N, C-alpha and C positions, 0 to 999 in steps of 0.2 A: 206648484213650483214651475217656473219657466224652464229651468235646466234640470233634466232628469239626472239624478245621481251626483250632482255637484253639491259640495258642502259649502255652506255660507258661514263665514266668521262674523257672528253678530257683535263681537267685541272690538272689531276693527273700526277705526274712525271712518265716518262717512264723508265722502266728498261728492259734491254735485258739480255740474258744469258751470253753475253760477259763481262758485267759489273762486275760480281762477287762481292766480298766484296770490299767496298771502303776502300782503304788504308789511314792510317793517314798521316799527313804531315811529321811526323818524319820518318815513314817507307819509304815514297817517297824520302826524302832527303838522307836517308841511302843507297838507291839503287845507288846513284850517278847520274851524268849527262846522259841524253839520247842522243844518237848519232843523230844529226840533219841533217848532210850532208851525202849524198851518197858518196860512194868511187869513186874515179876517175879512169876510165879505162885507163891504160897506152897505150893500143893500139890506142885509139882514139886520145890521145895527139900526139903520134908518127905519125899517119896518117895525122893530121893537120899540123905538121911541114914539112912533105914531100910534101904537096900539093902545086903545082905551077900553077899560072894562065897562060894561053897560051899567049905568046908574052911578058911576064913580066920580062924576063931576061935583065936587064939594066946594067949588070956588065961591058960591054965594052963601055958604053956611057960616054962621058965627057960633063960636063956642062960648057958653056961659057957665063958668065954673066958680063956685063959691069956695074961697080958701078960708079955712077955719084955723086960727092960731093954735099952737100946741097947748093942750090942757094941762092942768096941774098934776093929773094922774098919768101923764104920758112922758116918755123919754125918747131921745134920739140915740140909736145904737151907734157906737163909735167905729164899728166894722162895716155895716151895710148902709148906714146913714138913713135908715127908715125910722119913722115914728111908730113906737109901740106903746101898748098899755103897760102900766107898772107891773101887771101880773106876768108879763113876758120877760122881766128882768132876770138874767142869769147870774151876772156878777157886777159888782160895783167896786172896783179896785182903783184907788187913787183917782177917782173921778172918771174912770173909764167905764162907761155903761155899755154892757154887752147883752144883746138879746139871747134868748134860748136857742134860736135857730143858728146863730153864728157861733155860739159856745159849743154846739154839738159836733 
């Protein structure tokens, strides 16, 4: 303790020198909005746009995907719109086919 024998009231509100006078609500509203966001550094944005991962240049690549039409033993779920095998059918109510995953 810095002061010998002095009692400290720990329940008393603390005031620091930075607090100064408390402004009224009207004064705070008159000041306008406080800037909440830091400004964005344009150099950081430019650096992020120019950054490339090694081996990530796929501009010369072509994708070759064979699309197979829906088979007779498959259905399209009306909730997730994925094609499932008939064994995954949970309910068929009024033409609304629902897979087991969506029904759970």
